[in-house]
C-alpha positions in Angstrom: 64.3 120.6 103.9 66.9 122.9 105.3 69.2 122.3 108.3 70.6 125.1 110.4 73.9 125.3 112.1 74.5 127.9 114.7 71.4 129.7 113.4 73.1 131.0 110.3 74.4 128.2 108.0 72.1 126.2 105.8 72.3 123.0 103.9 70.8 122.9 100.4 69.8 119.9 98.4 72.3 118.9 95.7 71.0 118.7 92.2 72.1 115.3 91.1 70.9 115.6 87.5 73.0 118.7 86.9 76.1 117.3 88.4 75.7 114.1 86.2 75.2 116.3 83.2 78.3 118.3 84.1 80.3 115.2 84.4 79.5 113.9 80.9 79.3 117.4 79.3 81.5 119.8 81.2 81.7 122.3 78.3 85.0 123.9 77.3 88.2 124.6 79.2 88.2 121.7 81.6 90.9 122.0 84.3 94.2 120.4 83.6 95.0 117.1 85.4 96.8 117.9 88.7 97.8 115.2 91.1 98.0 116.4 94.8 98.8 114.2 97.7 95.9 111.8 96.7 95.3 112.1 92.9 93.4 114.5 90.8 90.3 116.0 92.4 87.7 118.6 91.4 84.1 119.6 91.4 82.0 117.5 89.0 82.1 119.3 85.7 85.1 121.2 84.5 87.0 120.3 87.6 86.4 116.6 87.1 84.7 115.0 84.3 84.6 111.9 82.1 87.4 113.2 79.9 89.6 113.5 83.0 89.0 109.9 83.8 89.6 108.7 80.2 92.9 110.8 80.1 94.2 109.5 83.4 93.3 105.9 82.6 95.0 106.2 79.1 98.0 107.7 80.8 98.3 104.8 83.2 97.9 102.4 80.3 100.7 104.1 78.5 103.0 104.0 81.6 102.3 100.2 82.1 103.0 99.6 78.4 106.3 101.6 78.4 107.5 100.1 81.7 106.3 96.6 80.6 104.2 96.3 83.8 102.2 93.1 83.5 99.2 92.0 85.6 95.6 92.9 86.5 94.6 96.4 87.3 92.0 96.8 90.0 89.4 99.6 89.4 86.7 100.9 91.5 85.6 103.6 93.8 83.7 104.8 96.8 80.0 105.6 97.2 80.1 109.1 95.6 78.1 110.3 92.7 79.5 109.0 89.4 82.0 106.6 91.2 80.7 103.6 89.3 80.8 105.5 86.0 84.4 106.4 86.8 85.3 102.8 87.4 83.6 101.6 84.3 85.4 104.3 82.1 88.7 103.2 83.6 87.9 99.6 82.7 86.8 100.5 79.1 90.1 102.4 78.5 92.4 99.9 80.1 90.9 96.9 78.4 91.1 98.8 75.0 94.8 98.9 75.7 95.0 95.2 76.2 95.1 95.1 80.0 93.0 92.7 82.2 90.9 94.5 84.7 89.3 93.5 88.1 86.1 95.4 88.5 84.3 94.3 91.7 80.5 94.8 91.9 80.6 96.9 95.1 82.4 100.1 96.3 85.9 99.5 97.5 87.6 101.2 100.5 91.0 102.8 99.8 92.9 100.5 102.2 91.3 97.4 100.5 92.8 98.6 97.1 96.2 98.5 98.9 95.4 95.1 100.6 94.5 93.6 97.2 97.7 94.8 95.5 100.0 93.7 98.4 98.1 90.3 98.3 99.2 90.2 94.6 95.5 90.0 93.4 96.4 93.0 91.2 99.5 94.9 90.2 98.0 98.4 90.5 94.8 100.2 90.9 92.7 103.2 89.8 90.5 104.4 92.7 87.6 106.8 92.1 87.3 108.9 95.3 87.6 112.4 96.8 87.9 111.1 100.3 85.9 113.3 102.8 85.5 116.2 100.4 82.0 117.7 99.8 79.7 115.5 97.6 79.9 117.7 94.6 83.6 116.7 94.3 85.1 113.6 92.7 88.6 112.3 92.2 90.8 109.6 90.8 94.0 108.3 92.2 96.6 105.7 91.1 98.4 103.2 93.3 101.3 101.2 91.8 102.7 97.8 92.9 103.7 99.2 96.3 100.0 99.3 97.2 100.4 102.9 98.5 100.0 106.3 96.9 102.2 106.8 93.8 105.3 108.9 94.4 105.8 112.4 92.9 107.9 111.2 90.0 105.1 108.8 88.9 102.2 111.3 89.5 104.2 113.8 87.6 104.4 111.5 84.6 100.6 110.6 84.9 99.9 114.4 84.8 102.1 115.0 81.8 100.6 112.2 79.8 97.0 112.8 80.9 97.2 116.5 80.0 98.5 115.5 76.6 95.4 113.4 76.1 93.2 116.2 77.3 94.5 118.3 74.4 94.1 115.4 71.9 91.3 113.0 73.1 91.4 111.2 69.8 94.5 109.2 71.1 92.5 107.8 73.9 91.5 104.1 73.3 88.1 102.8 74.6 85.9 99.9 74.0 82.3 99.2 75.3 82.1 97.4 78.7 80.2 94.5 77.3 82.8 93.9 74.6 85.5 93.9 77.2 83.6 91.4 79.3 82.9 89.1 76.3 86.7 89.1 75.5 87.3 88.0 79.2 89.3 91.1 80.0 87.1 92.0 83.0 86.5 89.9 86.1 84.6 90.4 89.4 86.2 89.7 92.7 85.4 89.0 96.4 87.1 91.9 98.1 85.5 91.5 101.5 86.4 88.0 102.7 90.2 88.2 102.2 90.4 91.5 104.0 88.3 90.7 107.0 90.0 87.4 107.4 93.4 89.0 107.5 92.0 91.7 109.9 91.1 88.9 112.3 94.8 88.1 112.6 95.6 91.7 113.6 92.6 92.6 115.9 91.5 90.7 118.9 87.9 90.4 118.1 87.3 88.0 120.9 88.3 90.7 123.4 85.9 93.2 121.8 83.0 90.7 121.7 83.5 89.5 125.3 84.5 92.7 127.2 81.0 93.6 128.4 81.0 97.0 126.7 78.7 98.3 124.0 80.3 99.7 120.8 79.0 101.6 117.7 80.3 102.3 114.3 79.3 104.8 111.6 80.3 104.4 107.9 79.3 107.9 107.2 77.6 106.6 104.0 80.8 105.1 102.7 82.5 102.0 101.6 83.1 100.6 105.0 79.4 99.7 105.5 79.6 96.2 103.9 82.9 95.6 105.8 81.5 96.6 109.1 78.5 94.3 108.5 80.7 91.4 107.5 83.0 91.8 110.4 80.0 92.1 112.9 78.7 88.7 111.5 82.0 86.8 111.1 83.3 87.7 114.6 79.9 87.7 116.4 80.1 91.2 117.6 76.7 91.3 119.0 77.7 94.2 121.2 78.5 96.5 118.2 75.8 98.5 116.5 76.1 100.0 113.1 74.2 103.3 113.7 73.4 104.1 110.0 73.3 101.9 106.9 72.1 104.8 104.7 74.0 105.2 101.3 73.1 108.4 99.5 75.6 109.9 97.0 74.4 113.4 98.1 75.3 112.6 101.7 72.4 114.7 102.7 71.9 112.9 105.9 75.3 113.9 107.2 75.1 117.1 109.5 76.8 120.0 107.9 80.3 121.0 109.0 81.5 124.2 110.6 81.4 126.1 107.3 78.0 125.0 106.1 79.4 122.4 103.7 78.6 118.7 103.8 81.9 117.1 104.6 82.2 113.5 105.7 85.1 114.1 108.1 85.2 111.6 110.9 87.4 114.0 113.0 84.9 116.9 112.9 82.4 117.1 115.7 79.7 118.3 113.2 79.5 115.2 110.9 80.1 113.1 113.9 77.1 114.5 115.8 75.1 111.2 115.5 77.8 109.2 117.1 78.4 111.8 119.8 74.8 111.6 120.7 75.1 107.8 121.0 78.1 107.9 123.4 76.9 111.0 125.4 73.5 109.4 125.8 75.0 106.3 127.4 74.2 104.0 124.5 77.8 102.8 124.2 81.3 103.3 125.6 83.1 103.8 122.3 82.0 104.8 118.8 84.1 104.8 115.7 83.8 106.1 112.2 85.5 106.1 108.8 85.0 108.5 105.9 83.5 107.5 102.5 86.6 105.8 101.2 87.6 104.5 104.7 91.1 105.8 104.8 90.5 108.1 107.8 89.1 107.4 111.2 87.3 109.1 114.0 86.3 108.0 117.5 84.3 109.2 120.5 84.1 107.8 124.0 81.8 108.4 127.0 84.5 110.1 129.0 86.2 112.1 126.3 83.6 112.8 123.7 85.2 113.3 120.3 88.9 112.2 120.5 91.3 114.3 118.5 93.2 112.2 115.9 96.6 113.2 117.5 95.4 111.8 120.8 94.2 108.5 119.3 97.5 108.1 117.4 99.5 108.4 120.5 97.3 105.9 122.3 97.5 103.5 119.4 101.3 103.9 119.1 101.9 103.3 122.8 99.6 100.2 122.8 101.2 98.7 119.7 104.7 99.1 121.2 103.8 97.7 124.6 102.1 94.7 123.1 104.7 94.0 120.4 102.0 94.1 117.8 104.4 95.0 114.8 107.2 92.5 114.8 110.6 94.0 113.9 109.4 97.6 113.7 112.1 100.1 114.7 110.3 103.5 114.3 107.3 105.7 114.6 106.5 107.7 111.5 104.6 111.0 111.5 104.0 113.9 109.2 105.3 117.4 109.8 102.1 118.7 111.2 101.4 115.7 113.6 101.9 115.9 117.4 105.5 115.6 118.8 104.1 113.6 121.7 104.8 110.7 119.3 108.5 111.7 119.5 108.5 111.4 123.2 106.8 108.0 123.1 109.3 106.8 120.5 112.2 108.0 122.6 111.0 106.3 125.8 110.8 103.0 123.9 114.2 103.4 122.2 112.6 103.8 118.8 113.5 106.1 116.0 111.1 108.9 115.1 110.8 109.6 111.3 109.3 112.9 110.4 108.1 113.1 106.7 106.4 115.7 104.5 102.6 115.9 104.4 101.3 113.0 102.3 101.0 109.3 103.1 103.1 108.5 100.1 106.2 109.4 102.1 105.5 106.5 104.5 105.3 103.9 101.7 109.0 102.8 101.7 109.0 102.3 105.4 105.7 100.5 105.5 106.9 98.1 102.8 110.0 97.3 105.0 107.8 97.0 108.1 109.8 99.8 109.7 106.9 101.5 111.4 105.1 100.5 114.6 102.7 103.2 113.5 102.7 105.7 110.6 100.3 108.5 111.3 99.1 112.0 110.3 97.1 114.6 112.2 94.4 114.4 109.6 93.3 111.1 111.0 95.2 108.6 108.8 97.2 105.7 110.0 98.6 102.3 109.2 101.2 99.9 110.6 104.3 98.2 109.2 102.8 94.9 108.4 99.5 95.9 107.1 98.4 98.2 104.2 100.6 100.9 102.7 97.5 103.1 102.6 95.7 104.8 105.4 93.2 102.3 106.9 90.2 103.8 108.9 88.6 100.4 109.3 91.8 99.0 110.9 92.2 102.1 113.1 88.6 101.9 114.4 88.9 98.2 115.5 92.3 98.8 116.9 90.9 101.6 119.1 88.0 99.3 119.9 90.4 96.6 121.0 92.3 99.1 123.2 89.1 100.3 124.8 88.0 96.7 125.4 91.3 95.7 127.1 92.6 98.8 128.8 89.8 101.3 129.3 88.6 104.6 127.9 90.8 106.1 125.2 90.4 109.4 127.0 92.0 108.1 130.2 94.7 106.3 128.4 95.7 109.5 126.6 95.8 111.5 129.9 98.0 108.8 131.4 100.5 109.4 128.5 100.5 113.2 129.1 101.1 112.6 132.8 104.2 110.6 131.8 105.5 112.7 128.9 103.9 116.2 129.3 100.8 117.8 127.9 101.0 119.2 124.4 98.6 122.1 123.3 97.9 121.8 119.6 96.0 123.7 117.0 95.7 124.4 113.3 94.6 127.8 112.0 93.7 128.5 108.3 94.6 132.0 107.3 93.0 133.5 104.1 95.6 134.7 101.7 96.3 135.1 97.9 98.2 133.3 95.2 101.2 135.7 95.5 101.6 135.1 99.2 101.3 131.3 98.8 104.0 131.5 96.2 106.3 133.5 98.5 105.8 131.0 101.4 106.4 128.1 99.0 109.8 129.6 97.9 111.0 130.3 101.5 114.2 128.5 102.6 115.7 127.7 106.0 118.5 130.2 105.2 115.9 133.0 105.1 115.5 132.6 108.9 119.2 132.8 109.9 118.6 135.8 112.0 115.6 134.4 113.7 117.0 133.2 117.1 113.9 133.4 119.4 110.2 133.1 119.2 107.9 133.7 122.2 110.7 133.4 124.6 112.0 130.1 123.2 115.3 129.5 121.4 115.0 128.5 117.7 116.5 125.0 117.4 116.3 124.4 113.7 114.2 125.3 110.6 112.9 122.9 108.0 111.9 123.9 104.5 111.0 120.7 102.8 107.2 121.3 102.9 106.4 124.8 103.9 108.4 126.3 106.8 108.6 124.5 110.2 110.3 126.2 113.0 111.4 124.0 116.0 111.7 125.7 119.4 112.7 124.3 122.8 109.3 123.0 123.9 107.2 124.1 120.9 107.0 124.2 117.1 105.0 125.7 114.3 104.5 124.9 110.6 103.2 127.1 107.9 102.1 125.5 104.6 100.3 126.9 101.7 97.2 124.9 100.7 97.4 123.2 97.3 93.7 123.8 96.5 92.6 126.9 98.4 93.9 130.4 99.0 94.8 129.8 102.6 97.9 129.3 104.7 97.7 126.4 107.1 99.4 127.2 110.4 100.0 124.2 112.7 101.5 124.8 116.2 102.1 122.9 119.3 103.6 123.7 122.7 104.1 122.0 126.1 103.8 125.3 128.0 100.2 126.5 128.0 97.2 127.3 125.8 98.1 131.0 126.1 101.6 130.3 124.9 100.0 128.4 121.9 98.0 131.6 120.9 101.2 133.7 121.1 103.0 131.3 118.8 100.2 131.5 116.2 100.3 135.3 116.4 104.1 135.3 115.9 103.9 132.8 113.1 101.6 135.2 111.2 103.9 138.1 111.9 107.1 136.4 110.9 105.7 135.4 107.6 104.3 138.8 106.6 
């Protein structure tokens, strides 16, 4: 069967057997381990194979030994192809090194890894996931005792050690799973009940159940399915439908994205087509979704259709502030490419605004200290200061559902915010480039723009060079970042003037960086 998008793009069946063979026998010259913002990722085969898993797990064992880190290590993954094998390999290597491992018998959402660590059920975790990447991809990430993504120093050390083991695999220790179990080094764990019980103290499920509205959720074939089912039963959400319970590691049932790839992205209208049909057909007033590892969210409403993540973040931040949902929080956190409407909301409520580089790891210190009312990124990730130190798509979906139940359509609530603070026009454009250009952009410094005083009729206020180049104007800004995995430059821009002004800024950004 072949699906068509816009009459040109097609979706082909994934050959599972070949991918499995590639994972176990990738051939020579496997790619080196490289931790990006969320671990090492690659296409099954030379990009990501069993040897990568063993090398990373052995590197983690070495670090725990050197740093004398004691305690159980939680291992698991999402619903992707080879996820269970990745978890079992991690368990075999860690137990061979003398560590006790928690290996649940079901897929684990990324935020639940964080929750389990913060609840002191584990001291760290290895999580097999490639988030919403195409199904041919797989990845492995490490979270330390903070519960959040490891910082650059730690991932750099994992990279260093893992690549040493890739060069000399004979130094990797491993024992059979059954032997580790017989030695009592592996245990199962209920990962659902503690999480959904704690969630009930954060989300007003009674308001959702009794508001008279119909809701829907879509796990997009991911780890959140069992959690949505358990939450529906525990909190008697008879007005919430789970629109799909299908689990398929090829994710073939997901509509293809704009470029013809299967990508389980809850912020894209293409993978979200099923939910959009539900709300547009009048079946419910709000529909939410989370990606395969449940660290990103998406939502759609009858009035607004698919809600952009930036809009949802603003509505959530405003609601959390007004209802004092995060005790003691003093700031809103956002990444460089996220809407500055959050700045205006923070200022109106006498809160600080902390702008960090792209990557949720930069929020971890503030989340641990409960600094943030909300920490969010434009790519649909968020958490709050007294919850997980990872992005939590499940939490976000139910928080938005609570807001919809109590205060009305998310679309209307966002428009009320723009009436009060101004309407931002926002976009991101991916520009094809080459490695040399990416390197030049990466090396640019703020001092290189000393003579740049005006862009599109607006005075340059400042330039930031900590993660690409971001130029702040009077009522606008733009950011240029090289992609870490593709030959593209990502250009983000926002203005409070007009859509036409936004287009001019994008044009100028490309000219300035030539």
